[in-house]
N, C-alpha and C positions, 0 to 999 in steps of 0.2 A: 500272869497272862500266859497262857500254854505258846509252847513252837507253832510256827504257821507255814514253815515250808522244810521241806526235807531237806538233806546234803546235797544232793543232785540235783533239785531244784534253785538253789543258792547258787550253784555251781553255772547252770544255766544262764539264770540273771548277771553272773559276770561273763561270760562268754561272749566276746565283740558280735553283734550283728552284721551279717553280710549280704545285705539287702535294701532296698530303696530308701528304707527310715533310719538305715543309719549316713545315709548321703545327706537327710535332711537334718539330722542331728549336728554332724562336722559342721554343715553350713551355717545352722544357728550359733554354732558353739566361733565358729570365725567371727560371723557378722555381730556378735556380742560386742566385740573389741571397739567396733568403729560407733558403737552408742556409747560403750564409756568415754570416748574422746569427743563425743558429742555434749555429753552433758558435764565433763570437765571445764571444756572451752567456756560453756556458758555459764557455768560456775564463776570461774576465774574474768570471766567479761562484766559480771552483774558486780562482784565482790571489789574489784580489783580494779576495771576498766580495761577499754578494749583493747588496748597494747598488749597487759596480760593475759588476754585470750588469744591473741594473735600470734604472740611468741610458744602458746603452749601446742596451738594448732600446727607450729613450722615444725616444732619438736617431732610429733607426731608424724608430719606426711616427708622429714627427710629421712625417718626409718624406714617408712614405708618404702620410700625412692631409692635407698640404699643397703635393703636389706638382702642379703644372702642367706640360704638355706645351711642349718644348725650342720654340724658333723653327725655323720648317720650313728644311729644308735642299735640296739639291739634289735628292735622291734619292726624292722622294716616289713611291711605288708609283701604276701608270695600269692595270693589267689588272683582270680578274674577282677577285682575289682581294685587292683595296685595301682592302676593310672589314676582313678578318682581320689582315692585314701591319698598316694601321695601330695596331689593336688590340694586337696582341702586341710591334710597335716602340713603343708608350708603355709597354707593361707592361714591357720589358726598360729603357728611360730611366728609368723611374720605379725601378727596383730598384736600377740604378748609380748614381743620386743617392742614394737609402738607405744603399746601402755605401760611399759616398764621406764621406756623411756621419758612418757609422758611424767610418771608418776616420780620420778627421778627430778625432773625439773622442777615439777612443783617442791618438791623436798629442798633442793638445794636453791631456787630461786626466793622462795616464800616462807620456808620453816614447815615443822614439821607439824602445829596447829594448824594452818593451812593443807598441809596434807591430810589431814584427818577429815577436815568439815568437805574438801573436794572428796573422800571417800563416802563418807553421810552422803553428797548428794546423788553420787551416783546410785548407792545403796537404795535411798529413797524412790528412784527412778526404776531399779531393775528387781534386785532378789527380793528386798525388803517390800515391795508392792505384792510379791507373788507369796509371801510367808503364809498371809491369813488362809488364802486357797490351800497351802501346804500341809499345814497341821489339823484340816478340817477334813482331812484324807483317812482313810482308812490304814492301819500299820500297811496292809498287804501291797496299797496302792502306793505307799510313799515308798518302800525299798524299790519298788520296779521303778518310779519314777528318778530316782534318784540314781540308779542305775542306769538307765537311759542317757541322763543329764553326763554322767563321768564318761560313756562311751561316747558322746559327743565330742569329748576334750580330750579322746585319746589316751585317759589313764588306763593301766594295768591292774586289775585289782580281782580280790577274793571276798568274799561275804560269810561271816560266821551270824550266830542269831544264838540268843538264850532267852529265857522268859520275858525279859525286858528290854533288851536292845538287839540291834543289828549292830555290826560292826564293819564298817568296809575299809580293809587294808588297800591302801595304793600303792604299790612300787614298782616305779616308781608313780605318780601322780602326772597326770596329761600336761599341766603347765610350766611352772616352776621347779618341778621334780624332773620332766624330762629337759627341763631349759638348764639345770644343773649338769643331770646326767650326760648332756652331750655338750659340755664345756661351753656353753653359751653365756654364761655368768661370771663375771660381769659383760662379759663378752667385747665386741669394739663396738659398744654405744656406752660402755661404762655405768652399767647401772647401778645404782646405790644401794650399799648395804646401812640402813638406818641404825644409827651407833646408840642414840638414847634411850635410855630407860624411860617408857612412855605408856599409856592403856595401848596405843597401838602396836607397841611392839612387848606386848602382855608384861610390861613394867620389868623387863629384863634388858631391852638395846640388842643391837647386832641380828638384826631380821633383815633378811632381802627383803627387797622394796616390795614385791609384788604381793607378800605373805602378809604385809599391814593389811591389806584389805579384810583377810580372815578374822583378825582381831577387831575391825571394824563393823563388818557384816555381820559374822557369823556370833560373836559374843555382844560387844558393844552395844550395838543398837537390836538386836534381839531382846537382850538383858534389860533393856530400858522399856522393851513394847510387851513383853510377855513374862520376863522373869526370870529366865532360863536361857542358855546359848539355844543357836538354832541352826544346824546342829553342832554337836561337840567336835569341833575340827583341829586334829594334836597334828601340827606339821611337825617334821623335824625340827631341832634345834638346830642354830647355825648354818652356815651355806651346805647343806647336807642334801641330797636327791630324795632319799625316803627311806623308811617307809613313812607314809602320812596316813592316820587312822580316824575315821569319823564315825562317830556314835550317834546312830538314830534312834533315839529312845522312842519304843511303841507307844508311849503315853510323853507327847511332845512336850506335856507342862513339867515333867518329872524331877524334881526338886535334884535329885540325883546330877545332874548336870551341872547344877552349880559350883558340886565338891570337884568335878572335873575340870570346869574352869579353873578353879581354886589353885589345883595340881600344875597347871600352867603358867601359872605367874610366877615373874621374879626365879625362885632359886627351886620353884618347887618341880614336881618330874612327873609327867605323864603317865 
């Protein structure tokens, strides 16, 4: 498959938008954390009872109430959308900390297997419900959509292309990468690092709590449904901010993605 974009067009896709579409994307990203809370609380209530659901909901609410902005990072906005961007960046970061605290609570109170099932429930109600639509799109549309999603998450990234794939290099990513860069992990809420070698830690352990959803939602669940990761998200190993690379194959069923996944497991190297 031939190249679909010039280098200049890829650079333009990676440039953060500065318009009403950007504001809508920032809001969607921040609102998604509330959906994560609701699905997790419903899962725990159904599986373990009302007290378990209420305890998890309280953890999330406590973080929302007690949260303070992270130390400033190097990406402070400087144009006329500064106030709006600062607002939605703070809402995003507050939601991320609340979800990390929620996941930490599930892990410490109920164990790693319940954590996995809670993340699967969230995946079923969010990303994995969208996956069939995404993989039906043309490669051109898919890279545009993924770039827009990452802008909504405040990521800084570049995009390269070859005949088979796009590679999005986030440095840092907009969520746990920025959290680490801003020295907000484990932070005042004592977010967990998942120590056990387990499928949700790529069988190697020592994965910051938020990154466990990458293994579940982008590797385990897509692998069960379409036979390959969707897409290949290579977070940095350990508690490192970046870079984080997303490989988006033009053919979403390309078996090369399985080889990429194997390289991320255990002692392999991506």
